[in-house]
GUKE-913819 format. One line per 5 residues: number of its first residue (from 1); for each residue y, x, z of N, C-alpha, C. Coordinates in steps of 0.05 Angstrom, whole numbers, plus 5000, padded with zeros to 4 digits. Each point is the difference from the previous one (the first is absolute). Last residue first. Layout:
BEGIN
NUM) Y X Z Y X Z Y X Z | ...
# end
This chain:
BEGIN
386) 5040 3335 3607 4985 4975 4998 5009 4981 5022 | 5057 5084 4946 4986 4991 5024 4984 4974 4994 | 5061 5093 4953 4985 4974 4997 4985 4993 5026 | 5087 5063 4973 4979 4997 5021 4986 4974 4997 | 5071 5076 4948 4986 4974 4996 4977 4998 5020
381) 5097 5058 4985 4974 5000 5014 4988 4972 4998 | 5077 5061 4941 4991 4974 5010 4972 5003 5013 | 5093 5059 4963 4973 5002 5011 4992 4974 5013 | 5074 5038 4923 4994 4979 5019 4971 5002 5009 | 5084 5060 4949 4972 4998 5005 4995 4980 5023
376) 5087 5016 4967 4986 5012 4977 4969 4997 5004 | 5099 4951 5036 4972 5006 5006 4988 5011 4975 | 5106 5012 5016 4980 4980 4992 4972 5010 5008 | 5089 5035 5055 4987 5001 4974 4980 4978 4996 | 5091 5018 5060 4975 4986 5002 4986 4999 4974
371) 5080 5063 5053 4990 4989 4975 4973 4988 5004 | 5096 5033 5052 4972 4993 5005 4990 4985 4976 | 5084 5076 5016 4991 4974 4991 4971 4996 5007 | 5096 5063 5025 4971 4997 5002 4992 4972 4991 | 5088 5075 4997 4990 4973 4993 4970 5000 5001
366) 5092 5062 5033 4971 4998 4999 4991 4971 4995 | 5092 5070 4987 4990 4973 5004 4970 5001 4997 | 5090 5072 5016 4972 4995 4996 4994 4971 5005 | 5093 5054 4965 4988 4982 5020 4970 4996 4993 | 5096 5066 4980 4972 4994 4992 4987 4984 5023
361) 5087 5052 4991 5001 4974 4987 4972 4992 4990 | 5028 5079 5053 4986 5002 4975 5002 4975 4983 | 5043 5003 5085 5008 5025 4987 4987 5002 4972 | 4976 4927 5057 5028 4997 4990 5009 5026 4985 | 4914 4999 5040 5001 4979 4980 5028 4998 4987
356) 4988 5057 5075 4988 5011 4976 5001 4980 4976 | 5030 4971 5085 5018 5021 4989 4989 5011 4974 | 4947 4940 5049 5022 4986 4987 5019 5020 4987 | 4928 5036 5049 4990 4985 4977 5023 4986 4985 | 5019 5045 5081 4995 5019 4979 4990 4986 4975
351) 5013 4950 5078 5025 5008 4990 4997 5019 4976 | 4923 4973 5047 5012 4978 4985 5026 5008 4987 | 4959 5062 5058 4985 4997 4974 5012 4978 4983 | 5034 5013 5087 5009 5021 4982 4986 4999 4973 | 5005 4907 5047 4991 5026 5009 5011 5021 4982
346) 5046 4901 5020 4985 5018 4982 4991 5025 5014 | 5056 4926 5034 4971 5001 5008 4984 5018 4981 | 5094 4980 4987 4998 5013 5027 4971 5003 5009 | 5023 4952 4921 5001 5029 4996 4997 5015 5026 | 4956 4902 4986 5026 5012 5005 4999 5031 4997
341) 4931 4946 4941 5005 5002 5029 5027 5014 5004 | 4965 4986 4913 4998 4973 5012 5004 5001 5030 | 4994 5077 4941 5026 4987 4999 5001 4973 5013 | 4918 5047 4992 5018 5014 5018 5027 4987 5001 | 4936 4966 4942 4990 4996 5027 5018 5013 5020
336) 5016 5015 4909 5009 4974 5008 4991 4994 5029 | 4971 5079 4958 5028 5002 5008 5011 4973 5008 | 4909 5004 4968 5004 5013 5026 5030 5001 5008 | 4949 4928 4940 5021 5020 4994 5007 5014 5027 | 4918 4930 4954 5011 5015 5023 5020 5021 4990
331) 4938 4905 4971 5020 5019 4991 5012 5014 5025 | 4905 4940 4968 5019 5008 5021 5019 5021 4989 | 4921 4916 4968 5015 5025 4996 5017 5005 5024 | 4909 4935 4957 5022 5004 5019 5014 5026 4992 | 4933 4960 4944 4995 4984 5024 5024 5002 5019
326) 5003 5008 4889 4994 5016 5024 4998 4981 5024 | 5005 4957 4922 4994 5026 4987 4994 5020 5022 | 5027 4905 5011 4974 5011 5008 4992 5025 4984 | 5084 4946 5002 4982 4993 4978 4972 5013 5005 | 5070 5015 5063 4999 4971 4997 4980 4992 4978
321) 5019 5092 5014 4984 4989 5022 4997 4970 4997 | 5055 5043 4939 4972 5009 4996 4982 4990 5022 | 5093 4984 5006 4987 4983 4980 4972 5008 4994 | 5050 5055 5062 4994 4973 5010 4987 4982 4979 | 5036 5091 4985 4972 4997 5007 4992 4972 5009
316) 5091 5022 4978 4983 5008 4977 4971 4995 5005 | 5064 4986 5068 5003 4980 4980 4984 5006 4975 | 5003 5062 5070 4984 4977 5008 5002 4977 4980 | 5054 5076 4987 4972 5007 4997 4981 4977 5007 | 5092 4990 5017 4995 5000 4971 4971 5007 4994
311) 5029 5004 5089 4998 4972 4991 4995 4999 4970 | 5016 5084 5040 4974 4989 5008 4996 4972 4991 | 5083 5040 4983 4979 5014 4985 4973 4989 5007 | 5074 4971 5049 5002 4989 4973 4978 5012 4982 | 5010 5035 5085 4989 4973 5002 5000 4987 4973
306) 5042 5082 5008 4971 5003 5000 4986 4974 5003 | 5095 5000 5002 4991 5010 4974 4969 5002 4999 | 5043 4977 5082 5003 4979 4981 4988 5008 4973 | 5004 5064 5068 4981 4979 5007 5001 4978 4979 | 5027 5091 4961 5009 4986 5024 4979 4979 5006
301) 5018 5063 4919 4982 5007 5022 5011 4991 5026 | 5018 4950 4903 5009 5022 5017 4980 5005 5022 | 4997 4957 4894 4993 4996 5028 5007 5025 5017 | 5018 5008 4909 5014 4977 5010 4994 4995 5029 | 4960 5068 4942 5029 5004 4997 5016 4977 5010
296) 4906 4972 4982 5005 5029 5001 5030 5004 4993 | 4958 4915 4997 5011 5007 5026 5006 5030 5003 | 4958 4958 4923 5027 4990 5002 5013 5007 5026 | 4908 5020 4981 5019 5019 4988 5028 4991 5002 | 4918 4952 5028 5015 5015 5020 5022 5018 4988
291) 4936 4945 4949 5015 4982 5018 5018 5015 5020 | 4944 5045 4936 5019 4984 4985 5017 4983 5019 | 4930 5053 5037 5020 5017 4987 5022 4984 4987 | 4926 4954 5037 5017 5012 5021 5022 5017 4988 | 4936 4963 4941 5017 4979 5012 5019 5011 5021
286) 4935 5058 4962 5022 4994 4981 5018 4979 5012 | 4924 5020 5050 5017 5024 4999 5024 4994 4981 | 4932 4936 5005 5017 5000 5024 5019 5023 5000 | 4936 4997 4931 5018 4977 4998 5020 5000 5023 | 4930 5063 5001 5019 5007 4979 5021 4978 4998
281) 4929 4984 5058 5018 5020 5011 5021 5009 4979 | 4934 4939 4973 5017 4987 5020 5020 5021 5011 | 4933 5030 4940 5020 4984 4986 5020 4987 5020 | 4927 5050 5034 5019 5018 4986 5022 4984 4986 | 4930 4952 5041 5016 5014 5020 5021 5017 4987
276) 4937 4956 4945 5021 4982 5011 5017 5013 5021 | 4926 5047 4962 5021 4996 4980 5023 4983 5012 | 4936 5062 5064 4999 4975 4984 5025 4996 4983 | 4985 5078 5059 4976 4996 4984 5002 4977 4981 | 5054 5059 5069 5012 4985 4977 4978 4995 4980
271) 4978 5046 5078 5020 4982 5011 5014 4983 4979 | 4936 5070 4980 4986 4976 5010 5020 4980 5012 | 5007 5078 4922 5014 4991 5025 4988 4974 5010 | 4979 5046 4917 4988 5015 5022 5011 4991 5027 | 4988 4941 4902 5017 5017 5018 4983 5015 5020
266) 5008 4919 4926 4984 5025 4996 5015 5022 5014 | 5004 4894 5029 5013 5020 4984 4981 5024 4998 | 4966 4895 5017 5008 5026 5011 5015 5017 4979 | 4950 4909 5008 5029 5000 4998 5011 5026 5010 | 4902 4951 4954 5013 5014 5022 5030 4999 4996
261) 4941 4959 4939 4982 5000 5022 5011 5015 5024 | 5044 4941 4913 5000 5025 5015 4980 4998 5023 | 4984 4943 4909 5016 5000 5024 5000 5028 5012 | 4972 4933 4905 4999 5026 5014 5021 5000 5023 | 4941 4916 4949 5025 5014 5003 4997 5025 5016
256) 4949 4898 4976 4999 5028 4992 5028 5012 5002 | 4959 4916 5063 5011 5007 4973 4997 5030 4995 | 5004 4972 5101 4991 4982 4978 5013 5009 4974 | 4975 5062 5085 5023 4987 4989 4993 4985 4975 | 4936 5051 5047 5009 4980 5019 5026 4986 4990
251) 4956 5075 4955 4986 4975 4996 5010 4977 5017 | 5059 5087 4962 4984 4990 5023 4987 4973 4995 | 5036 5085 4943 4998 4972 4995 4983 4987 5021 | 5066 5096 4997 4974 4986 5001 5002 4971 4992 | 5048 5107 5010 5005 4973 4989 4973 4987 4996
246) 5034 5083 5071 4983 4990 4978 5009 4972 4991 | 5052 5087 5047 4998 4971 5000 4982 4990 4978 | 5006 5093 5065 5002 4991 4972 4996 4970 5000 | 4991 5062 5077 5027 4989 4995 5006 4993 4971 | 4915 5027 5042 5016 5023 4988 5028 4991 4994
241) 4939 4938 5035 5002 5021 5020 5015 5024 4990 | 4982 4930 4940 5020 4992 5019 5003 5021 5022 | 4932 5011 4936 5026 5004 4988 5022 4994 5020 | 4912 4983 5028 5005 5028 4997 5027 5006 4988 | 4971 4910 5009 5005 5012 5026 5007 5030 4997
236) 4974 4956 4923 5025 4988 5009 5008 5012 5026 | 4916 5023 4965 5022 5013 4986 5027 4990 5009 | 4922 4959 5034 5003 5027 5011 5022 5015 4987 | 4979 4912 4967 5012 5000 5027 5004 5028 5012 | 5001 4996 4895 4981 4991 5019 5014 4999 5028
231) 5053 4992 4902 4991 5017 5023 4981 4986 5018 | 5014 4987 4889 5013 4994 5025 4987 5015 5023 | 4972 4998 4905 5017 5022 5009 5013 4996 5027 | 4943 4936 4954 4984 5024 5004 5016 5024 5010 | 5042 4916 4977 4984 4998 5024 4985 5026 5006
226) 5092 5004 4945 4973 4989 4996 4983 5002 5025 | 5108 4991 4995 4979 5019 5006 4973 4988 4995 | 5116 4986 4976 4973 4990 5002 4980 5023 5006 | 5114 4970 5004 4980 5021 5000 4972 4987 5003 | 5084 4952 5005 5004 5017 4977 4979 5022 4997
221) 5030 4961 5098 4996 4987 4974 5003 5021 4977 | 4977 4992 5113 5011 5018 4980 4993 4987 4973 | 5008 4962 5111 4989 5001 4973 5015 5019 4981 | 4979 5004 5111 5020 4989 4981 4990 5005 4972 | 4955 5031 5082 4991 4976 4987 5021 4986 4983
216) 5040 5072 5061 4972 4994 5001 4994 4973 4988 | 5088 5042 5016 4989 4998 4973 4970 4993 5000 | 5085 4973 5071 4977 5018 4996 4989 4996 4972 | 5103 4981 5031 4975 4986 4992 4978 5022 4996 | 5096 5015 5021 4982 4997 5023 4973 4988 4993
211) 5073 5014 4934 4989 5025 5011 4980 4996 5022 | 5008 4926 4923 5018 5010 5020 4988 5024 5014 | 4966 4980 4900 4999 4989 5027 5022 5012 5018 | 4983 5028 4909 5007 4972 4999 5000 4987 5027 | 4974 5092 4983 5029 4996 5000 5008 4971 5000
206) 4908 5025 4993 5011 5007 5027 5030 4993 5001 | 4958 4990 4917 4990 4980 5018 5011 5005 5028 | 5018 5063 4933 5016 4976 4996 4991 4978 5019 | 4952 5080 5002 5027 5005 5009 5017 4975 4997 | 4911 4998 4967 5001 5001 5030 5028 5003 5010
201) 4987 5006 4907 4994 4973 5009 5002 4998 5030 | 5007 5085 4963 5025 4984 4995 4996 4972 5009 | 4925 5056 5006 5021 5010 5017 5025 4983 4997 | 4924 4983 4945 4996 4990 5027 5023 5010 5019 | 4992 4982 4892 5010 5020 5018 5000 4990 5029
196) 4929 4971 4920 5027 4995 5009 5008 5021 5021 | 4901 4979 4994 5016 4999 4976 5028 4992 5009 | 4917 5050 5059 5021 4980 4996 5011 5002 4972 | 4929 5052 5052 4994 4984 4976 5021 4980 4992 | 5009 5031 5098 4981 5012 4981 4994 4982 4977
191) 5077 5012 5072 4991 4977 4984 4982 5011 4978 | 5068 5030 5091 4974 5005 4988 4990 4975 4985 | 5099 5049 5040 4984 4976 4993 4974 5008 4987 | 5083 5043 5069 4979 5006 4980 4982 4976 4996 | 5106 5030 5037 4978 4981 5003 4981 5006 4977
186) 5087 5056 5056 4982 4995 4977 4980 4978 5008 | 5067 5041 5059 5015 4992 4976 4982 4996 4976 | 4992 5033 5100 4991 4973 4992 5016 4989 4976 | 5004 5090 5040 5021 4981 5009 4993 4972 4990 | 4946 5076 4979 5004 5003 5029 5020 4980 5011
181) 4934 4989 4912 5027 5005 5008 5003 5002 5030 | 4920 5016 4918 5007 4988 5025 5027 5008 5010 | 4954 5034 4921 5021 4980 4997 5007 4985 5026 | 4928 5066 4986 5026 5013 5001 5024 4981 4997 | 4907 4971 4994 5008 5006 5027 5028 5013 5002
176) 4940 4965 4924 5028 4993 5004 5011 5007 5028 | 4909 5020 4971 5016 5005 4976 5030 4994 5004 | 4934 4982 5067 5006 5029 4998 5018 5005 4976 | 4969 4913 5012 5019 5006 5022 5007 5030 4999 | 4935 4967 4939 5027 4991 4993 5021 5007 5022
171) 4908 5023 5015 5010 5013 4976 5029 4992 4994 | 4952 4959 5071 5007 5028 5006 5013 5014 4976 | 4967 4912 4988 5023 5000 5019 5009 5029 5006 | 4922 4988 4944 5025 4991 4988 5024 5002 5019 | 4900 5024 5000 5021 5016 5013 5028 4991 4990
166) 4918 4961 4966 4996 5000 5029 5022 5014 5015 | 5028 4955 4908 4980 5020 5008 4996 4999 5030 | 5060 4955 4907 4987 4995 5026 4979 5021 5005 | 5082 5025 4934 4976 4984 5002 4990 4997 5028 | 5101 5011 4957 4981 5016 5016 4975 4982 5005
161) 5081 4971 4955 4977 5007 4984 4980 5017 5015 | 5087 4970 5033 4981 4977 4999 4975 5007 4984 | 5066 5063 5060 4992 4998 4972 4979 4977 4999 | 5071 4993 5078 4978 5017 4993 4993 4996 4970 | 5100 4979 5033 4973 4990 5000 4980 5022 4994
156) 5109 4980 5044 4983 5013 4980 4972 4988 5001 | 5110 4990 5038 4974 4986 4998 4985 5013 4977 | 5091 5024 5071 4986 5003 4974 4972 4987 5001 | 5099 4983 5054 4972 5005 5003 4988 5002 4972 | 5104 5010 5055 4983 4989 4979 4972 5009 5002
151) 5109 5006 5046 4971 4997 5005 4986 4987 4977 | 5089 5059 5017 4993 4978 4981 4970 4996 5001 | 5041 5070 5051 5011 4975 5009 4995 4976 4982 | 4969 5095 4996 5029 4999 4995 5013 4974 5008 | 4906 5015 5005 5012 5019 5019 5030 5000 4997
146) 4951 4950 4938 4999 4987 5027 5012 5018 5021 | 4992 5033 4911 5020 4979 5002 5000 4987 5027 | 4934 5065 4984 5027 5012 5000 5022 4979 5002 | 4909 4972 4994 5005 5014 5026 5028 5011 5000 | 4972 4959 4920 5003 4980 5022 5005 5014 5027
141) 4986 5056 4923 5023 4983 4997 5004 4982 5024 | 4922 5052 4995 5023 5016 5006 5026 4984 4999 | 4919 4958 4973 5001 5005 5029 5025 5015 5008 | 4984 4987 4908 5007 4975 5014 5002 5004 5030 | 4971 5072 4949 5028 4996 4995 5009 4974 5013
136) 4909 5021 5001 5015 5016 5020 5030 4997 4995 | 4939 4960 4941 5005 4984 5024 5014 5016 5022 | 5010 5046 4908 4982 4978 5006 5009 4985 5025 | 5042 5095 5000 4991 4984 4978 4982 4977 5009 | 5087 5072 5036 4974 4989 5004 4992 4981 4977
131) 5067 5076 4971 5000 4980 5021 4972 4991 5006 | 5000 5074 5012 5027 4993 4993 5000 4989 4971 | 4930 5013 5094 5004 5005 4972 5029 4991 4993 | 4969 4983 5085 5003 5029 4998 5005 5008 4971 | 4977 4910 5028 5029 5007 4999 5005 5029 4998
126) 4904 4966 4963 5018 4992 5022 5028 5012 4997 | 4930 4968 4919 5006 5023 5016 5021 4993 5021 | 4927 4928 4952 5022 5019 4993 5002 5023 5020 | 4945 4912 4986 5012 5009 5025 5023 5019 4995 | 4965 4921 4934 4999 5029 5003 5015 5008 5026
121) 4995 4910 4962 4980 5007 5021 4997 5030 5004 | 5067 4914 4951 4996 5028 5006 4980 5004 5023 | 5044 4919 4956 4973 5007 4992 4993 5030 5005 | 5098 4981 5020 4984 4981 4984 4974 5013 4991 | 5056 5020 5091 4998 5011 4973 4980 4984 4984
116) 5067 4972 5088 4974 5006 4991 5001 5012 4972 | 5063 4966 5096 4998 5013 4974 4971 5005 4993 | 5073 4940 5073 4974 5008 4991 5001 5013 4973 | 5080 4971 5042 4984 5004 5024 4971 5008 4994 | 5110 4996 4957 4971 5003 4995 4985 5005 5026
111) 5098 4993 4986 4986 4976 5009 4970 5001 4996 | 5067 5069 4976 4995 4999 5029 4987 4974 5009 | 5013 5066 4914 4993 4971 5002 4992 4994 5029 | 5020 5089 4968 5025 4984 5006 4995 4970 5002 | 4928 5061 4979 5012 5009 5025 5024 4984 5008
106) 4941 4998 4918 5000 4978 5019 5014 5007 5027 | 4984 5062 4928 5019 4980 4990 5002 4976 5018 | 4936 5069 5014 5027 5009 5009 5021 4980 4991 | 4910 4990 4971 5004 4991 5028 5028 5008 5010 | 4976 5030 4915 5002 4970 5000 5005 4990 5028
101) 4983 5092 4990 5027 4993 4989 5004 4970 5000 | 4916 5032 5028 5021 5009 5018 5027 4992 4991 | 4922 4987 4945 5004 4979 5021 5023 5008 5019 | 4969 5027 4900 5016 5012 5021 5007 4979 5021 | 4952 4991 4912 4984 5002 5024 5015 5013 5024
96) 5041 4979 4913 4981 5022 4999 4985 5005 5026 | 5071 4933 5015 5002 5017 4976 4980 5022 5002 | 5007 4894 5043 4996 5029 5005 5002 5015 4974 | 5043 4901 5037 4984 5014 4980 4999 5030 5006 | 5016 4910 5065 5011 5026 4992 4981 5014 4981
91) 5026 4896 5051 4983 5016 4983 5014 5025 4992 | 5008 4920 5084 5011 5021 4983 4978 5012 4983 | 5017 4904 5060 4982 5019 4988 5015 5018 4982 | 5012 4923 5089 5012 5015 4978 4980 5021 4990 | 4976 4937 5068 5027 4990 4995 5014 5013 4976
86) 4891 4986 5007 5021 5017 5011 5028 4988 4994 | 4922 4928 5001 5008 5024 4985 5019 5017 5016 | 4917 4931 5037 5028 5002 4992 5006 5027 4986 | 4938 4991 4963 5012 4975 5012 4995 5001 5031 | 4995 5065 4899 4996 4996 5029 5014 4975 5010
81) 5003 5041 4909 4980 4979 5005 4997 4993 5029 | 5055 5071 4962 5013 4974 4997 4981 4977 5006 | 4970 5091 4999 5018 4995 5023 5012 4973 4999 | 4948 5028 4927 4984 4995 5023 5017 4994 5025 | 5043 5028 4922 4990 4973 4996 4982 4991 5023
76) 5031 5089 4999 5022 4981 5006 4991 4971 4997 | 4940 5067 4974 5004 5000 5029 5022 4981 5008 | 4984 5013 4908 4977 4987 5013 5004 4998 5030 | 5064 5049 4951 5002 4972 4995 4977 4985 5014 | 4998 5093 5003 5022 4990 5016 5003 4970 4997
71) 4936 5046 4946 4992 5000 5028 5022 4987 5018 | 5001 4963 4903 5000 5028 5009 4992 4999 5030 | 4988 4926 4909 5007 5008 5027 4999 5031 5004 | 5024 4928 4920 4982 5023 5003 5006 5014 5026 | 5017 4894 4963 5008 5023 5016 4979 5022 4999
66) 5037 4914 4934 4976 5013 5012 5009 5026 5014 | 5055 4936 4946 5000 4998 5029 4976 5012 5014 | 5029 5000 4905 4985 4976 5007 4998 4996 5030 | 5040 5077 4963 5016 4977 4991 4987 4974 5006 | 4973 5080 5064 5002 4996 4971 5017 4976 4993
61) 5002 5071 5085 4997 4972 4994 5003 4996 4970 | 4979 5083 5079 5008 4993 4973 4994 4971 4995 | 5029 5050 5097 4977 4995 4982 5011 4996 4972 | 5056 5007 5081 4979 5020 5005 4975 4996 4982 | 5084 4945 5000 5008 5026 5011 4979 5021 4998
56) 4984 4909 4973 5022 5011 4984 5007 5028 5008 | 4935 4953 5050 4990 5007 4973 5022 5012 4983 | 5022 4966 5085 4984 5024 5003 4990 5010 4973 | 5044 4918 5004 5019 5022 5003 4985 5026 5003 | 4949 4923 4996 5014 5004 4974 5019 5023 5002
51) 4955 4971 5078 4983 5015 4982 5013 5006 4974 | 5064 4986 5085 4978 4985 4988 4985 5018 4981 | 5073 5034 5055 4997 4973 5011 4977 4984 4989 | 5040 5107 5016 4982 4984 4983 4996 4973 5014 | 5072 5093 5001 4989 4976 5014 4984 4983 4980
46) 5017 5110 4998 5009 4975 4989 4986 4976 5014 | 5020 5117 5004 4990 4976 5013 5012 4974 4988 | 4983 5098 4955 5022 4981 5005 4988 4975 5013 | 4956 5081 4958 5013 5007 5026 5024 4982 5005 | 4974 4993 4900 4984 5012 5022 5018 5006 5024
41) 5021 4918 4933 5002 5029 5000 4983 5010 5023 | 4984 4905 4945 5010 5013 5024 5001 5030 4996 | 4963 4933 4938 5028 5007 4996 5012 5015 5023 | 4893 5000 4962 5019 4984 5015 5028 5010 4998 | 4904 5059 4999 5016 4982 4983 5018 4983 5017
36) 4938 5065 5036 5009 5013 4976 5017 4982 4981 | 4974 5006 5106 5006 4979 4981 5011 5013 4975 | 4958 5020 5110 5002 5008 4972 5005 4976 4982 | 5033 4999 5106 4976 5005 4983 5006 5006 4971 | 5032 4958 5106 5006 5023 4983 4976 5007 4983
31) 5045 4916 5065 4976 5009 4986 5008 5022 4980 | 5041 4948 5095 5005 5015 4976 4974 5010 4989 | 5041 4917 5074 4980 5020 4991 5010 5014 4975 | 5031 4935 5092 5009 5010 4974 4981 5023 4992 | 5009 4939 5085 4980 4996 4979 5009 5009 4973
26) 5051 4993 5086 4976 5018 5005 4979 4998 4979 | 5112 4989 4997 4975 4985 4998 4977 5018 5004 | 5101 5008 5038 4980 5014 4983 4975 4984 5000 | 5115 4994 5027 4973 4990 5003 4982 5016 4981 | 5105 5003 5053 4982 5008 4979 4972 4990 5006
21) 5087 4948 5034 4982 5021 5009 4981 5007 4977 | 5105 4957 4994 4972 4995 5000 4984 5025 5009 | 5102 4964 5026 4986 5023 4988 4970 4995 5000 | 5072 4946 5040 4985 4990 4977 4986 5022 4985 | 5060 5012 5075 4976 4986 5010 4984 4988 4977
16) 5082 5047 4984 4979 5018 5009 4976 4986 5010 | 5088 4967 4963 4974 4994 4988 4978 5019 5009 | 5101 4957 5030 4984 5024 5005 4971 4993 4990 | 5107 4960 4985 4971 4995 4997 4985 5027 5003 | 5097 4958 5038 4989 5023 4986 4969 4996 5000
11) 5094 4936 5017 4971 5002 5001 4991 5024 4984 | 5093 4953 5052 4990 5019 4980 4970 5003 5005 | 5084 4926 5025 4972 5009 5005 4992 5019 4978 | 5093 4975 5004 4990 4989 5025 4971 5009 5007 | 5061 5032 4927 4988 4973 4994 4984 4989 5024
6) 5081 5031 5029 4988 4990 4975 4983 5022 4988 | 5052 5019 5077 4977 4983 5006 4985 4992 4975 | 5057 5093 5007 5005 4971 4997 4974 4984 5004 | 5016 5095 5050 4992 4989 4974 5004 4970 4998 | 5063 5064 5063 4973 4989 4999 4995 4989 4972
1) 5067 5083 5014 5000 4971 5003 4971 4990 4999
# end
């Protein structure tokens, strides 16, 4: 028998269109360092929102409220001084100098985009050791995590106590040459004679800006450099040529304050030389993964399904173009190009491409973006005339 008409209209609510897309802030930092006091346990990432919380977790606070600082507390306090500030700050206490174990505790913190070691300048031993030590542990962590899909960048600094000398640039660049990252996962900061953790200050300053913002001449707070220790023009150029970022107090900027003189990664890869390029690509990669995963197992290898896939990718990249993060983009899906023409017009190669895609349930998508970077050097020709 047919179903009774009552209740006349049946409504089924489908909430699949309300499924939120995963997001990842590009400005989350983690500071790993020594802290012999405080209530925090070792190798446990904890969020720090203010200096009072940092003191409770990673320092000693007397009954009168006097804080006895530790390296980790000092570095976290410096990070909190940056303006704009990172969107989130983690602190991790190291046990007995074992950086590898402390960094391993951050592996599941998938929102971390930058990592630094508090007040650490020892290069340490590379990944061939078990485990790597010093700043090599930082490099190994960032490269390993990035290769696993959780992109992050390590920020380190030259030893600020290295004295000025005629061979300063060559000496410091040789000392840290082993920390250069083939995948652009390290940034090296130079701040000779600095008081305060220049690496953590720089990391927090970088994280406070949107990924596409160049770091050149952006301000670094919480660090001071005596005039006699600051870099000469030749040293600034020499360090920059070594992909080391000098911190300077430029006379052309009104007031006293330290700024980045360069915006490069400490890398051997010239195609991923600049910090903003690496950050933008990391951000776009995550956006594409998070935005497209909802179509895996849903979009079919048909003209309609592949068009839906292409439109979703365009919807992810379109806002970045509208806000001028990228200048342009193009999305190409070869199997869609074939499915867009009548099957009778397919060549044997076309038929094989579609058959392979359907057999393996695997589709290739090519996304190209046009990136318009910021000006780093302005050449002016002055022509006086009578």
